[in-house]
Z-matrix of the N, CA and C atoms (Angstrom, degrees):
N
C 1 1.435
C 2 1.510 1 110.20
N 3 1.328 2 117.22 1 130.53
C 4 1.449 3 122.58 2 -179.97
C 5 1.538 4 109.59 3 -79.19
N 6 1.295 5 115.93 4 154.01
C 7 1.436 6 120.81 5 176.69
C 8 1.540 7 108.37 6 -73.89
N 9 1.316 8 120.82 7 131.56
C 10 1.432 9 123.14 8 179.40
C 11 1.581 10 109.64 9 -66.14
N 12 1.328 11 114.09 10 142.69
C 13 1.454 12 118.34 11 174.86
C 14 1.529 13 107.67 12 -120.81
N 15 1.344 14 115.48 13 147.07
C 16 1.449 15 120.29 14 -179.64
C 17 1.509 16 109.85 15 -99.54
N 18 1.306 17 115.77 16 138.80
C 19 1.478 18 121.16 17 176.20
C 20 1.472 19 109.87 18 -142.56
N 21 1.334 20 116.37 19 163.68
C 22 1.431 21 122.11 20 178.65
C 23 1.496 22 110.18 21 -126.04
N 24 1.305 23 118.00 22 133.78
C 25 1.467 24 123.54 23 -177.98
C 26 1.470 25 108.44 24 -118.62
N 27 1.316 26 117.70 25 136.17
C 28 1.472 27 122.50 26 179.31
C 29 1.519 28 112.75 27 -67.93
N 30 1.344 29 114.73 28 -30.38
C 31 1.472 30 119.48 29 -175.03
C 32 1.508 31 108.86 30 -144.50
N 33 1.353 32 114.02 31 135.33
C 34 1.480 33 121.54 32 173.50
C 35 1.500 34 107.59 33 -127.12
N 36 1.326 35 116.41 34 127.63
C 37 1.422 36 122.49 35 176.64
C 38 1.507 37 109.14 36 -109.88
N 39 1.335 38 116.50 37 125.73
C 40 1.478 39 120.97 38 178.82
C 41 1.499 40 107.81 39 -91.33
N 42 1.305 41 117.05 40 121.17
C 43 1.461 42 123.63 41 -171.39
C 44 1.502 43 114.17 42 -101.12
N 45 1.323 44 118.76 43 -25.13
C 46 1.487 45 120.06 44 179.48
C 47 1.510 46 108.53 45 157.88
N 48 1.305 47 113.60 46 176.15
C 49 1.474 48 120.82 47 179.48
C 50 1.493 49 110.95 48 -78.09
N 51 1.294 50 118.12 49 141.49
C 52 1.464 51 121.86 50 172.32
C 53 1.485 52 108.04 51 -98.12
N 54 1.349 53 116.34 52 118.76
C 55 1.457 54 118.05 53 -176.44
C 56 1.561 55 109.02 54 -148.08
N 57 1.277 56 113.66 55 144.08
C 58 1.467 57 123.08 56 179.82
C 59 1.524 58 105.38 57 175.22
N 60 1.316 59 116.69 58 -177.72
C 61 1.444 60 120.67 59 -179.84
C 62 1.520 61 113.07 60 -59.57
N 63 1.342 62 119.34 61 -51.91
C 64 1.471 63 119.19 62 179.88
C 65 1.507 64 111.92 63 -62.44
N 66 1.352 65 115.82 64 -38.25
C 67 1.451 66 119.98 65 -179.66
C 68 1.533 67 112.26 66 -65.39
N 69 1.308 68 115.37 67 -36.05
C 70 1.491 69 119.23 68 176.28
C 71 1.521 70 110.81 69 -64.54
N 72 1.312 71 117.08 70 -40.35
C 73 1.447 72 119.62 71 178.23
C 74 1.537 73 109.71 72 -64.50
N 75 1.320 74 116.40 73 -40.63
C 76 1.459 75 121.42 74 176.78
C 77 1.539 76 110.92 75 -61.34
N 78 1.293 77 115.08 76 -44.95
C 79 1.503 78 118.15 77 -177.80
C 80 1.554 79 110.61 78 -64.19
N 81 1.322 80 117.33 79 -38.33
C 82 1.449 81 118.93 80 177.54
C 83 1.505 82 111.23 81 -63.64
N 84 1.343 83 116.07 82 -45.70
C 85 1.453 84 120.23 83 177.15
C 86 1.523 85 112.91 84 -61.63
N 87 1.326 86 116.88 85 -40.48
C 88 1.427 87 121.31 86 -179.14
C 89 1.530 88 113.05 87 -69.67
N 90 1.341 89 116.77 88 -32.59
C 91 1.459 90 120.95 89 178.17
C 92 1.535 91 109.70 90 -57.91
N 93 1.295 92 116.55 91 -45.62
C 94 1.430 93 120.97 92 178.37
C 95 1.519 94 112.83 93 -63.34
N 96 1.330 95 117.75 94 -44.21
C 97 1.466 96 122.43 95 178.80
C 98 1.518 97 111.86 96 -65.76
N 99 1.316 98 118.68 97 -43.51
C 100 1.442 99 122.15 98 -176.79
C 101 1.513 100 111.97 99 -70.33
N 102 1.306 101 117.10 100 -24.70
C 103 1.494 102 120.03 101 179.96
C 104 1.534 103 111.34 102 -61.07
N 105 1.370 104 116.10 103 -23.16
C 106 1.448 105 119.64 104 179.48
C 107 1.500 106 114.32 105 -76.99
N 108 1.330 107 117.26 106 -10.88
C 109 1.492 108 121.20 107 -176.20
C 110 1.554 109 106.82 108 -111.13
N 111 1.306 110 116.06 109 99.93
C 112 1.430 111 122.32 110 -173.19
C 113 1.536 112 117.03 111 -61.25
N 114 1.337 113 115.69 112 -24.26
C 115 1.487 114 117.36 113 -178.43
C 116 1.530 115 112.24 114 -87.23
N 117 1.346 116 119.95 115 -5.65
C 118 1.448 117 122.15 116 173.41
C 119 1.523 118 105.73 117 -85.01
N 120 1.334 119 115.22 118 118.61
C 121 1.444 120 121.44 119 -176.99
C 122 1.563 121 111.82 120 -102.16
N 123 1.324 122 117.54 121 -35.22
C 124 1.472 123 123.71 122 -179.16
C 125 1.499 124 111.19 123 -141.64
N 126 1.308 125 114.79 124 148.89
C 127 1.474 126 120.60 125 176.71
C 128 1.509 127 109.17 126 -139.31
N 129 1.346 128 115.61 127 140.92
C 130 1.481 129 123.76 128 -176.84
C 131 1.556 130 105.08 129 -128.83
N 132 1.315 131 116.88 130 147.53
C 133 1.453 132 121.10 131 169.11
C 134 1.538 133 105.00 132 -114.90
N 135 1.345 134 115.01 133 109.18
C 136 1.450 135 120.04 134 -169.11
C 137 1.503 136 114.34 135 -127.43
N 138 1.310 137 116.19 136 147.85
C 139 1.442 138 122.02 137 168.98
C 140 1.551 139 106.27 138 -79.71
N 141 1.341 140 116.09 139 134.08
C 142 1.442 141 120.40 140 -175.86
C 143 1.526 142 112.02 141 -133.17
N 144 1.294 143 115.26 142 162.76
C 145 1.431 144 121.56 143 175.19
C 146 1.564 145 106.80 144 -139.42
N 147 1.317 146 116.01 145 153.60
C 148 1.433 147 118.82 146 -178.90
C 149 1.518 148 113.45 147 -108.94
N 150 1.300 149 116.76 148 1.98
C 151 1.476 150 121.10 149 177.40
C 152 1.530 151 110.42 150 154.28
N 153 1.331 152 114.61 151 172.36
C 154 1.449 153 118.14 152 -178.43
C 155 1.546 154 110.88 153 -59.80
N 156 1.275 155 115.78 154 146.65
C 157 1.489 156 122.96 155 175.83
C 158 1.473 157 113.78 156 63.63
N 159 1.308 158 120.62 157 16.84
C 160 1.466 159 121.86 158 177.33
C 161 1.520 160 107.52 159 -109.66
N 162 1.328 161 117.18 160 153.42
C 163 1.470 162 121.69 161 177.43
C 164 1.538 163 109.95 162 -63.14
N 165 1.302 164 113.59 163 150.04
C 166 1.437 165 118.41 164 173.67
C 167 1.554 166 109.97 165 -88.66
N 168 1.292 167 114.39 166 162.42
C 169 1.477 168 118.21 167 -179.97
C 170 1.511 169 108.89 168 -144.25
N 171 1.306 170 114.68 169 -174.86
C 172 1.437 171 124.97 170 178.00
C 173 1.551 172 108.42 171 -115.37
N 174 1.286 173 117.97 172 136.14
C 175 1.488 174 120.87 173 178.70
C 176 1.495 175 111.31 174 -135.95
N 177 1.310 176 116.61 175 144.17
C 178 1.415 177 123.31 176 164.50
C 179 1.526 178 106.29 177 -88.44
N 180 1.316 179 115.01 178 116.09
C 181 1.431 180 119.41 179 179.77
C 182 1.508 181 112.90 180 -104.90
N 183 1.303 182 117.96 181 124.80
C 184 1.471 183 124.05 182 -173.10
C 185 1.457 184 111.42 183 -115.43
N 186 1.347 185 117.23 184 139.50
C 187 1.461 186 121.99 185 176.73
C 188 1.531 187 107.49 186 -136.99
N 189 1.330 188 115.34 187 145.71
C 190 1.474 189 127.06 188 -12.96
C 191 1.519 190 111.24 189 -77.07
N 192 1.353 191 115.21 190 177.87
C 193 1.475 192 117.51 191 172.98
C 194 1.524 193 110.86 192 -54.07
N 195 1.373 194 114.95 193 147.90
C 196 1.457 195 119.06 194 -173.15
C 197 1.518 196 110.43 195 -116.92
N 198 1.328 197 114.60 196 154.96
C 199 1.476 198 121.36 197 171.65
C 200 1.556 199 109.77 198 -81.15
N 201 1.289 200 117.42 199 -12.98
C 202 1.471 201 121.43 200 -177.62
C 203 1.479 202 111.05 201 -105.79
N 204 1.330 203 117.82 202 36.45
C 205 1.432 204 123.05 203 -177.77
C 206 1.557 205 116.25 204 -46.21
N 207 1.304 206 112.57 205 -55.30
C 208 1.468 207 119.63 206 -176.46
C 209 1.528 208 111.12 207 -60.60
N 210 1.341 209 118.28 208 -43.47
C 211 1.476 210 120.92 209 178.70
C 212 1.506 211 111.51 210 -63.80
N 213 1.289 212 115.09 211 -43.33
C 214 1.479 213 118.79 212 -177.21
C 215 1.549 214 109.43 213 -66.41
N 216 1.275 215 117.29 214 -43.90
C 217 1.478 216 120.56 215 -179.48
C 218 1.540 217 110.61 216 -62.66
N 219 1.295 218 116.33 217 -41.11
C 220 1.467 219 121.05 218 176.89
C 221 1.522 220 110.58 219 -61.21
N 222 1.313 221 117.55 220 -47.30
C 223 1.448 222 121.62 221 -179.88
C 224 1.501 223 113.43 222 -65.37
N 225 1.328 224 116.78 223 -39.21
C 226 1.471 225 120.90 224 176.15
C 227 1.532 226 108.30 225 -64.05
N 228 1.296 227 118.72 226 -44.43
C 229 1.449 228 123.69 227 179.34
C 230 1.543 229 110.95 228 -57.38
N 231 1.315 230 116.55 229 -41.51
C 232 1.492 231 120.96 230 179.21
C 233 1.532 232 109.28 231 -63.81
N 234 1.310 233 116.82 232 -48.07
C 235 1.454 234 121.31 233 -177.90
C 236 1.592 235 109.02 234 -63.13
N 237 1.303 236 116.57 235 -44.98
C 238 1.456 237 121.99 236 179.87
C 239 1.540 238 110.72 237 -60.72
N 240 1.338 239 115.54 238 -47.31
C 241 1.469 240 118.76 239 -175.53
C 242 1.540 241 111.51 240 -66.83
N 243 1.291 242 119.22 241 -24.90
C 244 1.447 243 122.29 242 177.43
C 245 1.548 244 112.63 243 -72.11
N 246 1.350 245 115.51 244 -20.40
C 247 1.483 246 118.81 245 -176.67
C 248 1.532 247 113.01 246 -108.61
N 249 1.334 248 119.33 247 -24.75
C 250 1.427 249 119.48 248 -172.34
C 251 1.540 250 110.99 249 -124.82
N 252 1.309 251 115.52 250 166.41
C 253 1.468 252 121.05 251 -178.36
C 254 1.539 253 111.20 252 -66.02
N 255 1.294 254 112.29 253 161.55
C 256 1.500 255 119.57 254 179.85
C 257 1.500 256 112.59 255 -62.01
N 258 1.317 257 116.78 256 -28.66
C 259 1.449 258 121.21 257 -176.90
C 260 1.560 259 110.84 258 -79.25
N 261 1.274 260 119.70 259 -16.67
C 262 1.463 261 123.05 260 -179.54
C 263 1.538 262 110.04 261 -80.44
N 264 1.320 263 115.42 262 149.11
C 265 1.494 264 117.13 263 175.40
C 266 1.511 265 108.66 264 -138.09
N 267 1.325 266 115.05 265 163.38
C 268 1.436 267 122.09 266 178.47
C 269 1.509 268 108.17 267 -135.36
N 270 1.285 269 119.47 268 124.56
C 271 1.462 270 121.75 269 174.70
C 272 1.537 271 108.93 270 -79.53
N 273 1.302 272 116.80 271 143.83
C 274 1.426 273 122.38 272 175.18
C 275 1.555 274 106.34 273 -118.53
N 276 1.376 275 112.72 274 125.26
C 277 1.454 276 119.43 275 -175.27
C 278 1.520 277 107.69 276 -123.58
N 279 1.300 278 116.77 277 126.77
C 280 1.447 279 122.13 278 173.04
C 281 1.548 280 106.06 279 -94.07
N 282 1.321 281 116.16 280 106.86
C 283 1.439 282 120.94 281 -170.73
C 284 1.526 283 113.18 282 -87.85
N 285 1.358 284 114.49 283 144.28
C 286 1.425 285 121.40 284 175.64
C 287 1.547 286 108.15 285 -78.10
N 288 1.320 287 117.81 286 170.09
C 289 1.486 288 121.32 287 177.57
C 290 1.546 289 110.19 288 -57.15
N 291 1.354 290 116.76 289 -44.03
C 292 1.441 291 120.93 290 179.94
C 293 1.513 292 111.34 291 -64.46
N 294 1.275 293 118.08 292 -42.89
C 295 1.497 294 121.10 293 177.73
C 296 1.502 295 109.81 294 -64.06
N 297 1.307 296 118.06 295 -39.57
C 298 1.483 297 118.09 296 179.35
C 299 1.475 298 113.56 297 -64.95
N 300 1.340 299 118.02 298 -32.61
C 301 1.444 300 120.41 299 174.15
C 302 1.538 301 111.48 300 -58.36
N 303 1.329 302 116.00 301 -45.38
C 304 1.463 303 122.82 302 178.03
C 305 1.530 304 109.47 303 -63.53
N 306 1.301 305 115.84 304 -44.32
C 307 1.468 306 123.63 305 -178.19
C 308 1.534 307 110.58 306 -59.67
N 309 1.313 308 115.00 307 -45.61
C 310 1.512 309 120.55 308 -178.16
C 311 1.531 310 113.32 309 -62.70
N 312 1.325 311 116.05 310 -21.69
C 313 1.464 312 118.88 311 178.45
C 314 1.530 313 112.81 312 -68.71
N 315 1.361 314 116.56 313 -22.42
C 316 1.455 315 119.29 314 -174.71
C 317 1.512 316 112.91 315 -125.18
N 318 1.332 317 117.81 316 -4.29
C 319 1.480 318 120.84 317 -170.66
C 320 1.529 319 108.67 318 -150.50
N 321 1.356 320 115.14 319 146.21
C 322 1.471 321 119.15 320 172.99
C 323 1.506 322 108.51 321 -109.72
N 324 1.342 323 116.81 322 148.94
C 325 1.442 324 117.91 323 179.24
C 326 1.543 325 111.38 324 -68.56
N 327 1.323 326 116.65 325 142.60
C 328 1.467 327 120.88 326 174.47
C 329 1.490 328 108.14 327 -94.97
N 330 1.353 329 120.41 328 -15.90
C 331 1.472 330 124.37 329 177.65
C 332 1.503 331 108.33 330 -128.47
N 333 1.307 332 115.17 331 129.25
C 334 1.487 333 122.68 332 173.45
C 335 1.537 334 105.29 333 -135.35
N 336 1.315 335 111.75 334 128.30
C 337 1.497 336 116.24 335 176.20
C 338 1.497 337 105.82 336 -74.87
N 339 1.282 338 116.38 337 130.30
C 340 1.461 339 121.99 338 -176.58
C 341 1.513 340 110.59 339 -76.53
N 342 1.291 341 116.40 340 -45.47
C 343 1.473 342 119.20 341 176.86
C 344 1.517 343 108.23 342 -152.10
N 345 1.300 344 115.52 343 151.74
C 346 1.447 345 122.02 344 175.85
C 347 1.521 346 109.70 345 -94.56
N 348 1.311 347 116.20 346 130.34
C 349 1.462 348 120.41 347 178.98
C 350 1.486 349 111.56 348 -126.36
């Protein structure tokens, strides 16, 4: 497992939902892991772009932003590394309310917290 690195992007474009057999396995594993973090209410697996002429990628998009960012990213990285090759990576984005509105136009959440306790 690689060490997560933090970066900031001026623009994120949400292109659609990432779905297929391996992605469904990832979503199932992530549902269990995300259930441990009470402030994560929704999660999406989306195809993303950072601007014109740049490669697209896959991101786990979480709403709302969390105070446990580092713990969540570490746990997601563990889950991801158990399912995919070392060369693969997954971006984790904590989306703002405005970003989530854009995201919902092209993607549905695979994880929704039923109730907060």
